[in-house]
C-alpha positions in Angstrom: 145.2 42.0 146.1 141.5 42.2 145.3 140.9 38.8 146.8 142.7 39.8 150.0 140.6 42.9 150.3 137.4 40.9 149.9 138.5 38.5 152.6 139.2 41.4 155.0 135.8 42.9 154.3 134.1 39.6 154.9 135.9 39.1 158.2 134.9 42.7 159.3 131.3 42.1 158.5 131.4 38.8 160.4 132.8 40.6 163.5 130.1 43.1 163.3 127.4 40.5 162.9 128.9 38.4 165.8 128.3 41.2 168.3 125.5 40.5 170.8 122.3 42.0 169.2 121.3 43.3 172.6 124.5 45.2 173.1 123.3 48.4 171.4 120.0 48.2 173.4 122.0 47.8 176.7 124.1 50.9 175.9 120.9 52.8 175.2 119.4 51.7 178.5 122.5 52.7 180.4 122.5 56.2 178.7 118.8 56.7 179.6 119.4 55.5 183.1 122.3 58.0 183.5 120.3 60.9 182.1 117.4 60.0 184.4 119.7 59.8 187.4 121.2 63.2 186.6 117.7 64.6 186.2 116.6 63.2 189.5 119.7 64.7 191.2 119.5 68.1 189.7 115.8 68.6 189.3 115.2 69.7 193.0 118.0 72.3 192.6 116.5 73.6 189.4 113.1 73.9 191.1 114.8 75.7 194.0 116.5 78.1 191.7 113.3 78.8 189.8 111.4 79.3 193.0 114.1 81.7 194.3 113.8 83.7 191.1 110.1 83.9 191.4 110.3 84.9 195.0 112.9 87.6 194.3 110.7 89.0 191.5 107.7 89.0 193.7 109.6 90.4 196.6 110.9 93.3 194.4 107.3 94.0 193.3 106.1 94.1 196.9 109.0 96.4 197.9 108.4 98.7 195.0 104.6 98.9 195.8 105.2 99.7 199.5 108.0 102.1 198.7 105.7 104.1 196.3 102.9 104.1 198.9 105.2 105.4 201.6 106.6 108.1 199.3 103.0 109.3 199.0 102.0 108.7 202.6 104.9 107.8 204.8 104.1 105.5 207.7 105.9 104.3 210.8 107.9 101.1 210.3 110.6 99.7 207.9 109.3 101.2 204.7 108.6 104.5 206.3 112.2 104.7 207.5 113.6 103.7 204.1 111.6 106.5 202.6 112.8 109.0 205.2 116.4 108.0 204.4 115.7 108.3 200.7 114.2 111.8 201.2 117.2 112.9 203.2 119.7 111.8 200.5 117.9 112.8 197.3 115.4 115.5 198.3 117.5 117.2 201.0 120.0 118.9 198.7 117.2 119.8 196.2 115.0 121.3 199.0 117.8 123.3 200.5 118.8 124.7 197.1 115.3 125.7 196.1 114.7 127.4 199.5 117.9 129.4 198.9 116.4 130.7 195.7 113.3 132.0 197.4 115.0 134.9 199.1 113.4 134.3 202.5 113.3 137.4 204.7 112.8 138.2 208.3 109.2 138.5 209.3 107.9 136.3 206.5 105.7 133.2 206.9 106.5 130.2 204.7 104.1 127.4 204.1 105.8 124.0 203.4 103.5 121.5 201.8 104.5 117.8 202.2 107.3 118.6 204.6 107.9 114.9 205.2 110.4 114.4 208.1 110.7 118.2 208.4 114.1 118.7 206.7 112.8 121.6 204.6 111.2 123.2 207.6 114.5 122.8 209.5 116.4 124.5 206.7 113.8 127.4 206.3 113.9 128.0 210.1 117.6 128.7 209.8 116.8 131.9 207.9 116.5 134.6 210.6 113.0 135.6 211.6 111.2 133.3 209.3 108.1 131.5 210.6 107.2 128.1 209.0 104.0 126.2 208.8 104.1 122.6 207.6 101.1 120.6 206.3 101.5 116.9 205.6 98.9 114.1 205.0 100.9 111.6 207.0 100.3 111.7 210.8 103.6 109.9 211.2 105.5 112.6 209.3 103.7 115.3 211.2 105.1 113.7 214.4 108.6 113.3 213.0 108.7 116.9 211.6 107.4 118.3 214.9 110.1 116.4 216.9 112.9 117.5 214.5 111.8 121.1 214.9 110.7 120.9 218.5 112.6 124.0 219.6 111.1 126.2 216.9 107.6 124.8 217.6 107.9 125.5 221.3 109.2 129.0 220.5 106.2 129.7 218.3 108.2 129.9 215.0 106.9 126.6 213.6 103.6 124.7 213.4 103.0 121.3 211.8 99.5 120.2 210.8 98.1 117.0 209.6 96.1 118.0 206.6 95.4 117.8 202.8 96.5 120.4 200.3 92.9 120.0 198.9 91.6 121.6 202.1 93.9 124.2 203.9 91.0 125.5 206.1 93.4 125.6 209.1 95.2 128.5 207.3 93.6 131.9 206.8 93.2 133.5 203.4 96.0 135.9 202.2 98.1 135.0 205.3 101.2 133.3 203.7 104.1 135.2 202.2 105.7 132.2 200.4 104.9 128.6 199.6 107.4 125.8 199.0 106.9 122.2 198.0 109.3 119.6 196.7 108.3 116.4 195.0 104.7 116.7 196.2 102.5 117.6 193.2 102.5 114.1 191.8 100.2 112.9 194.6 97.5 115.6 194.5 94.1 114.1 193.6 92.9 117.2 191.9 95.4 119.8 190.6 92.8 122.5 190.1 91.5 122.2 193.7 95.0 122.0 195.3 96.4 125.0 193.4 93.2 127.0 194.1 93.8 126.4 197.8 97.4 127.3 197.6 96.6 130.5 195.8 93.9 131.4 198.3 96.2 131.3 201.4 99.0 133.1 199.6 99.2 136.9 200.0 98.8 139.0 196.8 102.1 139.2 195.1 103.3 136.1 197.1 105.7 133.6 195.7 105.3 129.8 195.3 108.3 127.6 194.6 107.6 124.2 193.2 110.4 121.6 192.9 109.7 118.5 190.8 111.4 115.6 189.1 108.9 114.6 186.5 109.5 111.9 183.8 111.1 111.1 181.5 114.1 109.7 183.1 113.0 109.9 186.7 112.0 107.0 189.0 108.5 108.3 189.0 107.6 106.7 185.6 108.2 103.2 187.2 105.7 103.8 190.0 101.9 103.1 190.3 100.0 105.8 188.4 97.2 105.4 190.9 99.7 106.8 193.5 101.8 109.1 191.4 98.7 110.6 189.7 100.3 113.7 188.0 103.1 112.5 185.8 103.0 115.1 183.0 105.3 118.1 183.6 103.7 120.3 181.0 100.2 119.5 182.2 101.2 120.6 185.7 102.6 123.9 184.4 99.4 124.5 182.4 97.3 123.8 185.6 99.5 126.3 187.6 98.9 129.0 185.0 95.2 128.3 184.7 94.9 128.5 188.5 95.8 132.2 188.2 99.5 132.2 189.0 101.7 134.5 186.9 105.3 135.2 186.0 106.1 131.5 185.7 109.9 131.1 185.8 111.0 127.5 184.9 114.6 126.5 185.7 116.3 123.1 185.2 118.6 122.8 188.1 121.7 120.6 188.0 123.5 120.8 191.3 127.2 121.3 191.2 127.6 120.0 194.8 125.5 117.9 197.1 126.0 120.4 199.9 123.4 123.2 199.3 121.5 125.8 201.2 122.8 128.1 203.9 125.8 125.9 204.5 126.5 125.4 200.7 130.0 124.2 199.9 131.7 122.7 196.9 133.1 119.2 196.6 130.2 117.2 198.0 129.1 114.1 195.9 126.1 114.7 193.6 123.7 112.0 192.6 121.6 112.6 189.5 118.5 112.1 191.6 119.3 115.4 193.4 118.8 117.4 190.2 115.3 118.9 189.8 113.1 121.4 187.9 112.2 124.5 189.8 109.1 126.6 189.1 108.8 130.1 190.6 105.5 131.7 190.2 103.4 134.5 191.9 99.9 135.3 192.9 98.9 138.5 191.1 99.1 141.7 193.2 95.7 143.0 194.1 94.0 139.6 193.9 92.3 138.7 197.2 91.6 135.1 196.5 
Protein backbone atom coordinates (compact mmCIF):
# COMPACT_ATOMS: atom_id res chain seq x y z
CA UNK A 1 0.00 0.00 0.00
CA UNK A 2 1.98 2.95 1.35
CA UNK A 3 5.24 1.38 0.24
CA UNK A 4 3.85 0.91 -3.30
CA UNK A 5 2.72 4.51 -3.46
CA UNK A 6 6.16 5.72 -2.38
CA UNK A 7 7.78 3.61 -5.09
CA UNK A 8 5.47 5.13 -7.74
CA UNK A 9 6.32 8.66 -6.59
CA UNK A 10 10.01 7.85 -6.67
CA UNK A 11 9.77 6.49 -10.20
CA UNK A 12 7.79 9.62 -11.33
CA UNK A 13 10.37 11.98 -9.87
CA UNK A 14 13.09 9.97 -11.49
CA UNK A 15 11.39 10.31 -14.88
CA UNK A 16 11.05 14.04 -14.46
CA UNK A 17 14.69 14.35 -13.44
CA UNK A 18 15.76 12.18 -16.37
CA UNK A 19 14.35 14.64 -18.95
CA UNK A 20 17.04 16.61 -20.80
CA UNK A 21 17.57 19.84 -18.81
CA UNK A 22 17.76 21.77 -22.09
CA UNK A 23 14.36 20.54 -23.26
CA UNK A 24 12.41 23.35 -21.59
CA UNK A 25 14.82 25.94 -22.96
CA UNK A 26 14.45 24.45 -26.45
CA UNK A 27 10.67 24.71 -26.23
CA UNK A 28 11.00 28.33 -25.11
CA UNK A 29 13.34 29.13 -28.01
CA UNK A 30 10.95 27.53 -30.48
CA UNK A 31 8.04 29.56 -29.08
CA UNK A 32 10.02 32.79 -29.30
CA UNK A 33 11.09 31.96 -32.85
CA UNK A 34 7.49 31.27 -33.86
CA UNK A 35 6.28 34.56 -32.34
CA UNK A 36 9.10 36.43 -34.03
CA UNK A 37 8.28 34.80 -37.34
CA UNK A 38 4.61 35.75 -37.02
CA UNK A 39 5.55 39.29 -36.12
CA UNK A 40 7.84 39.57 -39.15
CA UNK A 41 5.10 38.23 -41.41
CA UNK A 42 2.26 40.41 -40.13
CA UNK A 43 4.13 43.57 -39.15
CA UNK A 44 4.23 45.05 -42.69
CA UNK A 45 0.48 44.50 -43.00
CA UNK A 46 -0.11 46.15 -39.64
CA UNK A 47 1.98 49.11 -40.79
CA UNK A 48 0.00 49.25 -44.03
CA UNK A 49 -3.31 49.24 -42.17
CA UNK A 50 -2.11 51.93 -39.77
CA UNK A 51 -0.87 54.02 -42.69
CA UNK A 52 -4.15 53.59 -44.53
CA UNK A 53 -6.06 54.72 -41.44
CA UNK A 54 -3.89 57.82 -41.09
CA UNK A 55 -4.22 58.56 -44.82
CA UNK A 56 -8.01 58.21 -44.67
CA UNK A 57 -8.21 60.50 -41.66
CA UNK A 58 -5.94 63.04 -43.32
CA UNK A 59 -7.83 62.75 -46.60
CA UNK A 60 -11.13 63.40 -44.85
CA UNK A 61 -9.69 66.49 -43.17
CA UNK A 62 -8.44 67.79 -46.52
CA UNK A 63 -11.82 67.09 -48.15
CA UNK A 64 -13.68 68.75 -45.27
CA UNK A 65 -11.43 71.84 -45.49
CA UNK A 66 -11.82 72.26 -49.25
CA UNK A 67 -15.56 71.56 -49.09
CA UNK A 68 -16.03 74.31 -46.47
CA UNK A 69 -13.96 76.77 -48.51
CA UNK A 70 -15.96 76.05 -51.64
CA UNK A 71 -19.24 76.53 -49.80
CA UNK A 72 -18.00 80.02 -48.97
CA UNK A 73 -16.33 80.75 -52.31
CA UNK A 74 -17.07 78.06 -54.93
CA UNK A 75 -14.33 77.53 -57.49
CA UNK A 76 -14.04 75.66 -60.76
CA UNK A 77 -12.90 72.06 -60.41
CA UNK A 78 -13.84 68.93 -58.47
CA UNK A 79 -14.70 70.52 -55.13
CA UNK A 80 -16.62 73.31 -56.83
CA UNK A 81 -18.74 70.76 -58.67
CA UNK A 82 -19.33 68.78 -55.47
CA UNK A 83 -20.55 71.97 -53.80
CA UNK A 84 -22.83 72.84 -56.72
CA UNK A 85 -24.39 69.37 -56.54
CA UNK A 86 -24.75 69.74 -52.77
CA UNK A 87 -26.47 73.12 -53.19
CA UNK A 88 -28.87 71.71 -55.75
CA UNK A 89 -29.87 68.83 -53.50
CA UNK A 90 -30.05 70.52 -50.09
CA UNK A 91 -30.50 74.23 -50.82
CA UNK A 92 -32.65 73.97 -53.94
CA UNK A 93 -35.88 72.92 -52.16
CA UNK A 94 -35.26 75.42 -49.33
CA UNK A 95 -34.62 78.22 -51.81
CA UNK A 96 -37.73 77.53 -53.86
CA UNK A 97 -39.88 77.27 -50.75
CA UNK A 98 -38.62 80.55 -49.27
CA UNK A 99 -39.09 82.39 -52.58
CA UNK A 100 -42.68 81.12 -52.70
CA UNK A 101 -43.26 82.78 -49.33
CA UNK A 102 -42.12 86.19 -50.62
CA UNK A 103 -45.19 86.88 -52.77
CA UNK A 104 -43.15 88.02 -55.77
CA UNK A 105 -45.17 90.25 -58.08
CA UNK A 106 -44.95 91.50 -61.62
CA UNK A 107 -42.76 94.57 -61.97
CA UNK A 108 -40.70 93.87 -58.83
CA UNK A 109 -36.92 93.64 -58.69
CA UNK A 110 -35.41 90.92 -56.51
CA UNK A 111 -31.84 91.00 -55.25
CA UNK A 112 -30.38 87.52 -54.72
CA UNK A 113 -27.27 87.53 -52.51
CA UNK A 114 -25.01 84.48 -52.90
CA UNK A 115 -26.95 83.02 -55.84
CA UNK A 116 -24.30 80.33 -56.27
CA UNK A 117 -25.04 78.37 -59.46
CA UNK A 118 -28.16 80.50 -60.05
CA UNK A 119 -30.89 78.05 -59.03
CA UNK A 120 -32.66 80.66 -56.88
CA UNK A 121 -32.45 83.21 -59.68
CA UNK A 122 -33.85 80.66 -62.10
CA UNK A 123 -36.80 79.99 -59.81
CA UNK A 124 -37.48 83.70 -59.18
CA UNK A 125 -37.46 84.40 -62.91
CA UNK A 126 -40.31 81.94 -63.31
CA UNK A 127 -42.56 84.45 -61.54
CA UNK A 128 -44.09 86.59 -64.28
CA UNK A 129 -42.56 90.02 -64.76
CA UNK A 130 -39.98 89.74 -61.96
CA UNK A 131 -36.48 91.09 -62.59
CA UNK A 132 -33.57 89.49 -60.72
CA UNK A 133 -30.13 90.78 -59.79
CA UNK A 134 -27.59 88.31 -58.41
CA UNK A 135 -24.42 89.24 -56.51
CA UNK A 136 -21.86 86.55 -55.69
CA UNK A 137 -18.29 86.74 -54.42
CA UNK A 138 -17.21 83.84 -56.63
CA UNK A 139 -16.35 84.69 -60.24
CA UNK A 140 -16.95 81.05 -61.13
CA UNK A 141 -20.48 81.11 -59.70
CA UNK A 142 -21.21 84.37 -61.51
CA UNK A 143 -20.29 82.63 -64.75
CA UNK A 144 -22.33 79.51 -63.95
CA UNK A 145 -25.39 81.50 -62.82
CA UNK A 146 -25.17 83.71 -65.89
CA UNK A 147 -25.06 80.71 -68.22
CA UNK A 148 -27.94 79.00 -66.43
CA UNK A 149 -30.07 82.13 -66.81
CA UNK A 150 -28.65 83.24 -70.17
CA UNK A 151 -32.02 83.77 -71.82
CA UNK A 152 -33.21 86.09 -69.03
CA UNK A 153 -29.87 87.92 -69.02
CA UNK A 154 -30.08 88.51 -72.77
CA UNK A 155 -33.69 89.67 -72.38
CA UNK A 156 -32.72 92.20 -69.71
CA UNK A 157 -34.63 90.45 -66.91
CA UNK A 158 -31.52 89.26 -65.07
CA UNK A 159 -28.07 90.54 -64.17
CA UNK A 160 -25.27 88.76 -62.31
CA UNK A 161 -22.45 90.69 -60.66
CA UNK A 162 -19.28 89.57 -58.97
CA UNK A 163 -19.28 91.50 -55.74
CA UNK A 164 -19.32 91.53 -51.97
CA UNK A 165 -22.37 92.10 -49.79
CA UNK A 166 -20.14 94.47 -47.83
CA UNK A 167 -20.07 96.79 -50.84
CA UNK A 168 -23.11 96.84 -53.14
CA UNK A 169 -22.07 100.04 -54.88
CA UNK A 170 -23.19 98.60 -58.22
CA UNK A 171 -26.79 98.87 -56.94
CA UNK A 172 -28.57 102.19 -56.41
CA UNK A 173 -30.03 103.22 -53.06
CA UNK A 174 -33.75 102.44 -52.60
CA UNK A 175 -33.92 100.49 -55.88
CA UNK A 176 -34.70 96.92 -54.77
CA UNK A 177 -38.20 95.71 -53.93
CA UNK A 178 -37.18 92.47 -52.23
CA UNK A 179 -33.99 90.73 -51.10
CA UNK A 180 -33.44 87.01 -50.77
CA UNK A 181 -30.48 85.02 -49.48
CA UNK A 182 -30.20 81.39 -48.44
CA UNK A 183 -27.32 79.97 -46.37
CA UNK A 184 -25.22 83.05 -46.96
CA UNK A 185 -25.04 85.08 -43.74
CA UNK A 186 -22.54 82.69 -42.13
CA UNK A 187 -19.75 84.00 -44.37
CA UNK A 188 -20.17 87.77 -43.95
CA UNK A 189 -17.07 89.31 -42.42
CA UNK A 190 -19.02 92.08 -40.71
CA UNK A 191 -22.74 91.63 -40.08
CA UNK A 192 -23.33 95.30 -39.33
CA UNK A 193 -21.78 96.49 -42.60
CA UNK A 194 -23.46 93.80 -44.70
CA UNK A 195 -26.92 94.41 -43.25
CA UNK A 196 -26.46 98.16 -43.58
CA UNK A 197 -25.75 97.75 -47.30
CA UNK A 198 -28.76 95.49 -47.79
CA UNK A 199 -31.00 97.98 -46.03
CA UNK A 200 -29.58 100.83 -48.12
CA UNK A 201 -30.46 99.27 -51.49
CA UNK A 202 -33.91 98.12 -50.34
CA UNK A 203 -36.87 100.38 -51.00
CA UNK A 204 -38.74 101.77 -47.96
CA UNK A 205 -41.18 99.08 -46.87
CA UNK A 206 -39.23 96.46 -48.84
CA UNK A 207 -38.98 92.84 -47.73
CA UNK A 208 -35.85 90.80 -46.95
CA UNK A 209 -36.13 87.01 -46.69
CA UNK A 210 -33.24 85.24 -45.02
CA UNK A 211 -32.98 81.44 -45.02
CA UNK A 212 -30.51 79.87 -42.59
CA UNK A 213 -29.52 76.53 -41.09
CA UNK A 214 -27.65 77.57 -37.98
CA UNK A 215 -26.34 75.13 -35.35
CA UNK A 216 -27.08 73.22 -33.22
CA UNK A 217 -27.59 70.10 -35.24
CA UNK A 218 -26.51 71.48 -38.62
CA UNK A 219 -23.35 70.63 -40.53
CA UNK A 220 -22.12 74.17 -39.99
CA UNK A 221 -20.89 73.46 -36.47
CA UNK A 222 -18.30 71.06 -37.92
CA UNK A 223 -16.78 73.62 -40.28
CA UNK A 224 -13.90 76.03 -39.80
CA UNK A 225 -15.11 79.08 -37.81
CA UNK A 226 -12.71 81.24 -39.81
CA UNK A 227 -14.86 80.44 -42.86
CA UNK A 228 -18.27 80.08 -41.23
CA UNK A 229 -17.84 83.21 -39.13
CA UNK A 230 -21.44 83.77 -38.01
CA UNK A 231 -22.64 80.64 -36.24
CA UNK A 232 -25.00 82.07 -33.62
CA UNK A 233 -28.59 82.32 -34.80
CA UNK A 234 -29.73 84.64 -32.03
CA UNK A 235 -26.78 86.98 -32.58
CA UNK A 236 -27.70 87.16 -36.26
CA UNK A 237 -31.30 88.11 -35.49
CA UNK A 238 -30.17 90.75 -33.01
CA UNK A 239 -27.88 92.21 -35.69
CA UNK A 240 -30.77 92.33 -38.19
CA UNK A 241 -32.91 94.25 -35.71
CA UNK A 242 -30.09 96.59 -34.75
CA UNK A 243 -29.51 97.35 -38.43
CA UNK A 244 -32.99 98.88 -38.51
CA UNK A 245 -35.13 96.13 -40.00
CA UNK A 246 -38.55 95.71 -38.42
CA UNK A 247 -41.49 93.29 -38.17
CA UNK A 248 -39.20 90.31 -37.80
CA UNK A 249 -41.13 87.12 -38.54
CA UNK A 250 -39.23 83.94 -37.66
CA UNK A 251 -40.43 80.60 -38.97
CA UNK A 252 -39.00 77.14 -38.50
CA UNK A 253 -39.73 75.41 -41.79
CA UNK A 254 -39.91 71.63 -42.06
CA UNK A 255 -40.65 70.65 -45.63
CA UNK A 256 -43.33 68.07 -46.26
CA UNK A 257 -41.96 67.35 -49.72
CA UNK A 258 -38.69 67.87 -51.55
CA UNK A 259 -40.57 69.37 -54.52
CA UNK A 260 -41.25 73.01 -53.64
CA UNK A 261 -41.79 76.37 -55.33
CA UNK A 262 -43.93 77.01 -58.38
CA UNK A 263 -43.95 73.33 -59.29
CA UNK A 264 -44.56 72.14 -55.73
CA UNK A 265 -45.99 68.66 -55.39
CA UNK A 266 -46.27 66.08 -52.66
CA UNK A 267 -44.47 62.79 -52.37
CA UNK A 268 -40.90 63.89 -53.17
CA UNK A 269 -38.20 62.62 -50.76
CA UNK A 270 -37.19 65.03 -48.00
CA UNK A 271 -33.75 65.14 -46.42
CA UNK A 272 -33.48 66.84 -43.03
CA UNK A 273 -30.81 69.09 -44.55
CA UNK A 274 -33.57 70.72 -46.62
CA UNK A 275 -35.32 72.11 -43.54
CA UNK A 276 -34.44 75.67 -42.62
CA UNK A 277 -35.25 78.74 -40.54
CA UNK A 278 -36.87 81.59 -42.43
CA UNK A 279 -36.68 85.20 -41.33
CA UNK A 280 -38.95 87.75 -43.02
CA UNK A 281 -38.25 91.37 -42.14
CA UNK A 282 -38.85 94.83 -43.59
CA UNK A 283 -37.16 98.15 -44.10
CA UNK A 284 -39.34 100.74 -42.36
CA UNK A 285 -41.53 102.83 -44.64
CA UNK A 286 -40.37 106.39 -45.01
CA UNK A 287 -36.74 105.49 -44.30
CA UNK A 288 -34.52 106.57 -47.18
CA UNK A 289 -31.36 104.78 -46.12
